[in-house]
C-alpha positions as CSV (number, residue, x, y, z in Angstrom):
1,X,-23.5,-27.9,-6.2
2,X,-25.1,-25.5,-7.6
3,X,-25.0,-22.0,-6.4
4,X,-28.0,-19.9,-6.7
5,X,-28.0,-16.1,-6.3
6,X,-31.3,-14.2,-4.9
7,X,-31.2,-10.4,-5.2
8,X,-32.8,-9.4,-1.6
9,X,-33.0,-6.1,-3.2
10,X,-35.8,-7.0,-5.6
11,X,-37.3,-9.7,-2.5
12,X,-35.9,-9.4,0.7
13,X,-39.0,-11.4,2.2
14,X,-37.8,-14.5,-0.3
15,X,-34.1,-14.1,0.0
16,X,-34.8,-13.8,3.7
17,X,-36.7,-17.1,3.3
18,X,-34.6,-18.8,1.4
19,X,-31.7,-18.3,3.9
20,X,-33.6,-19.5,6.7
21,X,-34.3,-23.2,5.0
22,X,-30.9,-23.6,4.2
23,X,-29.5,-22.3,7.9
24,X,-32.1,-24.6,9.5
25,X,-30.9,-27.5,7.8
26,X,-27.4,-26.7,9.0
27,X,-26.4,-25.5,5.5
28,X,-24.1,-22.3,5.2
29,X,-25.3,-18.9,3.1
30,X,-23.4,-15.9,1.8
31,X,-24.9,-12.4,2.7
32,X,-23.8,-8.9,2.9
33,X,-22.9,-7.0,6.5
34,X,-22.1,-3.7,6.5
35,X,-18.9,-4.4,6.7
36,X,-17.8,-7.1,3.8
37,X,-20.3,-9.7,2.5
38,X,-20.2,-12.9,5.2
39,X,-20.3,-16.8,4.8
40,X,-22.9,-17.8,7.4
41,X,-23.7,-21.1,9.0
42,X,-25.5,-21.8,12.7
43,X,-23.0,-20.7,15.4
44,X,-24.3,-23.4,18.0
45,X,-24.2,-26.4,15.3
46,X,-20.7,-27.8,15.1
47,X,-21.8,-29.2,11.5
48,X,-22.5,-25.9,10.4
49,X,-19.2,-24.6,11.4
50,X,-17.5,-27.1,9.5
51,X,-19.4,-26.3,6.7
52,X,-17.8,-22.7,6.8
53,X,-14.6,-24.1,7.0
54,X,-14.3,-26.7,4.4
55,X,-16.5,-24.0,1.9
56,X,-13.7,-21.3,2.8
57,X,-10.7,-23.9,3.0
58,X,-10.4,-22.5,6.3
59,X,-7.6,-23.5,8.7
60,X,-9.2,-24.5,12.1
61,X,-7.0,-22.6,14.0
62,X,-8.5,-19.4,12.8
63,X,-11.5,-18.1,15.4
64,X,-14.5,-17.0,13.9
65,X,-17.1,-14.3,14.7
66,X,-20.5,-15.0,16.0
67,X,-23.1,-12.3,15.1
68,X,-26.5,-11.7,17.1
69,X,-29.8,-9.9,16.4
70,X,-30.1,-8.9,19.9
71,X,-28.7,-8.8,23.7
72,X,-31.0,-11.7,24.7
73,X,-28.4,-14.1,23.2
74,X,-25.3,-12.6,24.7
75,X,-25.9,-13.9,28.8
76,X,-26.2,-17.5,26.8
77,X,-23.1,-17.4,25.0
78,X,-20.4,-16.1,27.6
79,X,-19.8,-17.3,30.8
80,X,-21.3,-14.9,33.3
81,X,-22.7,-11.1,32.6
82,X,-20.4,-9.7,34.8
83,X,-17.3,-10.5,32.6
84,X,-18.9,-7.7,30.1
85,X,-17.7,-4.9,33.0
86,X,-18.4,-1.5,32.6
87,X,-16.3,-0.7,29.5
88,X,-17.5,-3.7,28.0
89,X,-21.1,-2.4,28.7
90,X,-20.3,1.5,27.3
91,X,-19.1,-0.1,24.1
92,X,-21.9,-1.9,23.4
93,X,-23.6,0.7,23.6
94,X,-22.3,3.0,21.5
95,X,-21.1,0.8,18.6
96,X,-23.9,-2.3,18.7
97,X,-25.3,-2.9,15.9
98,X,-22.4,-1.9,14.0
99,X,-18.9,-2.9,13.0
100,X,-17.5,-3.2,16.2
101,X,-16.6,-7.4,17.8
102,X,-15.8,-7.8,21.1
103,X,-13.8,-10.9,22.8
104,X,-15.6,-12.4,26.0
105,X,-14.9,-15.8,28.1
106,X,-17.2,-18.0,26.0
107,X,-20.0,-20.3,28.1
108,X,-20.1,-24.2,26.7
109,X,-23.1,-23.4,24.4
110,X,-20.7,-22.2,22.1
111,X,-19.2,-25.0,20.2
112,X,-14.7,-25.3,20.4
113,X,-14.4,-25.0,16.7
114,X,-15.8,-21.6,16.7
115,X,-13.3,-20.6,18.4
116,X,-10.9,-22.7,17.7
117,X,-9.8,-23.9,21.1
118,X,-9.7,-20.7,22.7
119,X,-11.6,-19.7,25.8
120,X,-13.1,-16.6,24.2
121,X,-15.5,-15.9,21.7
122,X,-15.6,-12.8,19.2
123,X,-19.0,-11.7,19.3
124,X,-20.9,-8.6,17.4
125,X,-24.2,-7.7,16.8
126,X,-24.4,-6.4,12.6
127,X,-26.1,-3.2,11.3
128,X,-27.3,-4.7,7.9
129,X,-31.0,-4.9,8.0
130,X,-30.7,-8.1,5.3
131,X,-28.4,-10.0,8.0
132,X,-30.6,-8.8,11.2
133,X,-34.1,-9.8,9.0
134,X,-31.9,-13.6,8.8
135,X,-31.0,-13.6,12.3
136,X,-34.2,-12.5,13.1
137,X,-35.6,-15.5,11.4
138,X,-33.3,-18.4,12.0
139,X,-33.6,-17.0,15.5
140,X,-30.2,-18.1,16.6
141,X,-26.8,-16.7,16.3
142,X,-25.1,-17.2,13.1
143,X,-20.8,-17.4,13.1
144,X,-20.0,-15.7,9.6
145,X,-16.3,-14.9,8.6
146,X,-15.7,-13.2,5.0
147,X,-17.6,-15.4,2.5
148,X,-14.1,-15.6,0.5
149,X,-11.6,-18.6,0.0
150,X,-9.0,-18.3,3.4
151,X,-6.7,-15.7,2.9
152,X,-7.6,-14.4,-0.3
153,X,-9.7,-10.9,-0.6
154,X,-12.5,-10.2,1.1
155,X,-15.5,-9.5,-0.7
156,X,-17.6,-6.2,-0.9
157,X,-20.4,-7.8,-3.6
158,X,-22.2,-10.3,-4.8
159,X,-19.8,-10.6,-7.7
160,X,-17.4,-11.2,-5.4
161,X,-18.6,-14.2,-3.6
162,X,-19.3,-15.6,-6.7
163,X,-15.8,-15.4,-7.9
164,X,-14.8,-16.8,-4.8
165,X,-17.0,-19.8,-3.9
166,X,-18.8,-20.5,-7.1
167,X,-19.9,-24.8,-6.3
168,X,-19.2,-24.5,-2.7
169,X,-22.2,-23.5,-1.2
170,X,-25.7,-23.5,-1.9
171,X,-27.2,-19.6,-1.5
172,X,-25.8,-16.3,-2.3
173,X,-28.2,-13.2,-0.7
174,X,-27.1,-10.3,-3.2
175,X,-27.6,-7.0,-1.3
176,X,-25.8,-4.4,-3.3
177,X,-21.9,-3.0,-2.4
178,X,-21.0,-2.9,1.8
179,X,-20.9,0.4,3.1
180,X,-17.6,0.2,5.2
181,X,-15.8,-2.5,2.8
182,X,-12.7,-3.6,5.6
183,X,-13.8,-5.4,8.3
184,X,-15.3,-5.0,11.6
185,X,-12.9,-3.9,14.4
186,X,-12.1,-6.7,17.4
187,X,-11.5,-5.5,20.8
188,X,-11.6,-7.2,24.0
189,X,-11.3,-5.1,27.4
190,X,-8.5,-5.8,29.9
191,X,-8.2,-4.1,33.2
192,X,-10.7,-1.3,31.9
193,X,-8.3,-0.9,29.1
194,X,-9.6,-1.6,25.7
195,X,-7.2,-4.0,23.5
196,X,-7.1,-3.7,20.2
197,X,-6.9,-7.1,18.5
198,X,-7.7,-6.6,14.8
199,X,-8.4,-2.6,13.5
200,X,-11.6,-2.3,11.3
201,X,-14.4,0.4,11.0
202,X,-14.7,1.4,14.3
203,X,-11.6,3.8,14.7
204,X,-9.1,4.2,17.8
205,X,-10.2,7.8,17.4
206,X,-13.9,6.7,18.4
207,X,-12.8,3.8,20.8
208,X,-10.5,6.1,22.8
209,X,-13.7,8.0,23.5
210,X,-15.1,4.7,25.9
211,X,-11.7,3.9,27.8
212,X,-7.8,4.0,27.6
213,X,-6.3,1.9,24.6
214,X,-3.9,-0.5,24.2
215,X,-2.8,-2.4,21.1
216,X,-2.1,-6.3,21.4
217,X,2.0,-6.5,20.9
218,X,3.4,-8.3,18.0
219,X,3.0,-12.0,18.6
220,X,2.5,-15.1,16.4
221,X,-0.2,-16.1,18.8
222,X,-3.6,-16.2,17.4
223,X,-6.1,-14.5,19.8
224,X,-8.6,-13.6,17.8
225,X,-10.4,-14.0,14.2
226,X,-8.0,-12.4,11.4
227,X,-5.0,-12.1,12.8
228,X,-3.0,-14.4,10.1
229,X,0.6,-12.4,9.0
230,X,-0.6,-12.6,5.6
231,X,-4.3,-12.6,4.5
232,X,-6.2,-10.6,2.1
233,X,-4.2,-11.3,-0.6
234,X,-4.8,-11.6,-4.3
235,X,-3.2,-14.1,-6.6
236,X,-0.5,-11.5,-7.8
237,X,2.1,-10.2,-5.8
238,X,1.4,-7.1,-3.5
239,X,4.0,-4.9,-2.8
240,X,3.9,-1.1,-0.8
241,X,4.5,1.5,-3.0
242,X,8.4,3.1,-2.6
243,X,9.2,6.5,-5.3
244,X,12.7,4.9,-5.4
245,X,11.9,1.7,-7.1
246,X,9.9,2.7,-10.3
247,X,11.5,1.7,-13.3
248,X,11.1,0.1,-16.3
249,X,9.9,-3.2,-14.6
250,X,7.1,-0.4,-13.5
251,X,5.5,-1.1,-16.9
252,X,4.6,-5.1,-15.8
253,X,2.5,-4.0,-12.5
254,X,-0.5,-2.1,-11.8
255,X,-0.6,0.7,-8.9
256,X,-3.1,1.6,-6.6
257,X,-2.5,5.3,-5.5
258,X,-3.6,7.5,-2.8
259,X,-4.9,10.6,-4.0
260,X,-5.2,11.9,-7.6
261,X,-3.8,9.8,-10.1
262,X,0.1,9.7,-10.9
263,X,3.1,7.8,-12.5
264,X,0.2,7.2,-15.6
265,X,3.5,7.0,-17.6
266,X,5.5,5.0,-15.6
267,X,2.9,1.8,-14.8
268,X,0.9,-0.6,-16.8
269,X,-2.7,0.6,-15.2
270,X,-2.6,3.2,-12.5
271,X,-6.3,4.1,-9.9
272,X,-6.8,5.8,-6.8
273,X,-8.0,4.7,-3.8
274,X,-9.5,8.0,-3.3
275,X,-8.6,11.1,-5.7
276,X,-9.8,13.3,-2.7
277,X,-8.1,11.3,0.0
278,X,-11.1,10.4,1.8
279,X,-9.9,7.4,3.9
280,X,-13.6,6.0,3.9
281,X,-13.5,6.1,0.1
282,X,-10.4,4.3,0.4
283,X,-12.2,1.8,2.7
284,X,-15.0,0.9,0.5
285,X,-12.9,0.9,-2.8
286,X,-9.9,-1.1,-1.6
287,X,-10.9,-4.4,-2.0
288,X,-13.0,-3.9,-5.2
289,X,-9.9,-2.2,-6.7
290,X,-7.3,-4.9,-5.7
291,X,-9.9,-7.5,-7.0
292,X,-10.2,-5.5,-10.6
293,X,-5.8,-5.4,-10.8
294,X,-5.9,-9.2,-10.2
295,X,-7.5,-9.6,-13.1
296,X,-5.7,-7.6,-15.7
297,X,-2.3,-8.6,-17.6
298,X,0.4,-7.7,-14.8
299,X,2.7,-9.3,-13.2
300,X,2.7,-7.3,-9.5
301,X,0.3,-5.0,-7.8
302,X,2.1,-2.0,-6.4
303,X,-0.2,-0.2,-3.4
304,X,0.4,3.4,-2.3
305,X,0.6,4.3,1.6
306,X,-2.7,6.1,3.3
307,X,-2.1,7.7,6.7
308,X,-2.3,5.4,9.6
309,X,-5.5,7.7,11.5
310,X,-8.9,7.1,11.5
311,X,-10.0,4.7,9.0
312,X,-6.3,4.3,7.6
313,X,-4.9,2.2,10.4
314,X,-7.3,-0.7,9.0
315,X,-6.7,0.0,5.4
316,X,-2.6,0.5,5.8
317,X,-3.4,-3.4,8.1
318,X,-5.1,-5.0,5.3
319,X,-2.4,-3.6,2.9
320,X,0.7,-4.9,4.4
321,X,-1.1,-8.4,5.0
322,X,-1.5,-8.4,1.6
323,X,1.6,-8.2,0.7
324,X,2.3,-10.9,3.3
325,X,4.3,-8.5,6.0
326,X,3.7,-8.8,9.3
327,X,1.5,-6.4,11.2
328,X,3.4,-3.9,13.3
């Protein structure tokens, strides 16, 4: 299969038309959201959803997020409107469109493959104008996990998608670098409290304004997309930085530090997530820098810890899982 790249920044109309044609034939296309690039197919067609899993080599036990372009679709995707509740409504009013995914009881319209056989479906309304344009043109919800092979580093540029899925999908819509650089936050509401299933671009501090928070207790059971303990991983081993471990072997390692570059003489290559210690910049750069280091002639990638406040929670979640460590 030949993978065609269409630059939506040059001709968005042509890009949207090309995507709509493929989606109407139950195919899949890669395109940007405000978080990372997604691999989209009709959320209501099992054949389309199966093509997403196949292109990514994604196991069927890992559910997908369903993206909608307007609230008109919500009542059809869930069991009843009452299950949203007051807290759910407030979350949608505050964060939709945007990088927040909400888990809700699914209706029979949603194929079981989308939810990995679970009774709840993950739904969000993206903010990216190109993704919204494709949703409008296609006229139906789209299932869209990150546009990479399963377990690998999420793509934040069209070039990353090509690295991952060249020859496996028919079309990539290039729309520049994504805004947030990390995936959406996933939540569900239980007894008027917000349970965080995956930290992401919407922070705990922002959610706490809406309702009290709970974080999912550590468990091996997957209840939402993106909860596998090892994920976001490059081909090279990843380790979290420990100053006491710096030594002769460090010359074979690349170091991704937090703040001004340091240990320049200790590691083969040093890059900074953010020289100014800006968590927003660090989130935007994380996956891109990991990919850059993965291409270097080094044996291991060492990544510094960042403060676990605000976006730092999502960043450390991705770093730990890239290193193959279970979430706390």
